[in-house]
C-alpha positions, -999 to 999 in steps of 0.1 A, spaced: 31 -89 456 8 -58 454 16 -29 431 -2 5 432 -38 11 439 -58 5 406 -88 26 417 -112 36 446 -149 30 443 -173 53 461 -211 48 461 -229 79 454 -264 89 446 -256 111 415 -222 101 401 -223 132 375 -229 157 404 -200 143 425 -177 143 395 -185 177 388 -177 188 425 -142 174 419 -139 192 384 -147 225 401 -124 220 430 -93 205 414 -99 203 376 -98 166 380 -101 147 347 -133 129 343 -144 99 321 -179 83 317 -183 50 300 -207 21 300 -193 -13 311 -201 -47 297 -231 -51 317 -245 -19 304 -239 3 336 -228 39 334 -194 42 352 -181 78 360 -144 82 369 -125 110 380 -87 112 387 -79 139 411 -43 129 421 -29 99 400 -55 74 413 -87 68 395 -118 72 416 -151 53 402 -183 67 413 -211 40 414 -247 54 413 -270 39 439 -296 51 463 -274 52 494 -275 69 528 -243 72 545 -233 83 581 -200 103 584 -174 84 601 -135 90 605 -128 70 573 -116 92 546 -92 97 516 -63 121 520 -45 139 494 -9 155 501 -9 190 488 7 224 491 -5 252 516 -13 273 486 -37 245 470 -53 240 506 -59 277 507 -74 280 473 -95 250 478 -109 264 509 -118 296 493 -137 275 465 -154 256 491 -165 286 510 -178 303 478 -198 272 467 -213 271 503 -198 236 511 -190 225 546 -152 220 556 -132 218 586 -97 231 591 -73 209 613 -39 208 627 -32 244 630 -46 249 593 -23 224 579 -51 200 569 -87 206 558 -116 181 555 -144 184 532 -174 163 522 -191 154 488 -228 153 484 -230 116 500 -209 124 531 -177 108 519 -149 126 536 -118 138 519 -87 155 535 -61 178 520 -29 175 541 0 197 537 25 178 560 51 152 552 57 120 571 
């Protein structure tokens, strides 16, 4: 039987830069450590699940794949304002009840204010 998600791993060119984006947007807790093989790992925890950033020279193409976080309309609006001030691209959707944004490696993230 499965339990909760342990973590999500994303391959990025610069883990520190991506972690800084989430710290700035959401004050996400960030942890760096060296694993048993001597690789530097960068983790951040934006909403109760750790995301590990694995550094590698990668070129991604944007797809419909994304990670969605449920949030309040107030947090969505505050995030939109921060993204705009940072000059980061984002897309509003579903009558402004959702917002999509992208990290530096074209991973897609959604903020969703709707409940199922």
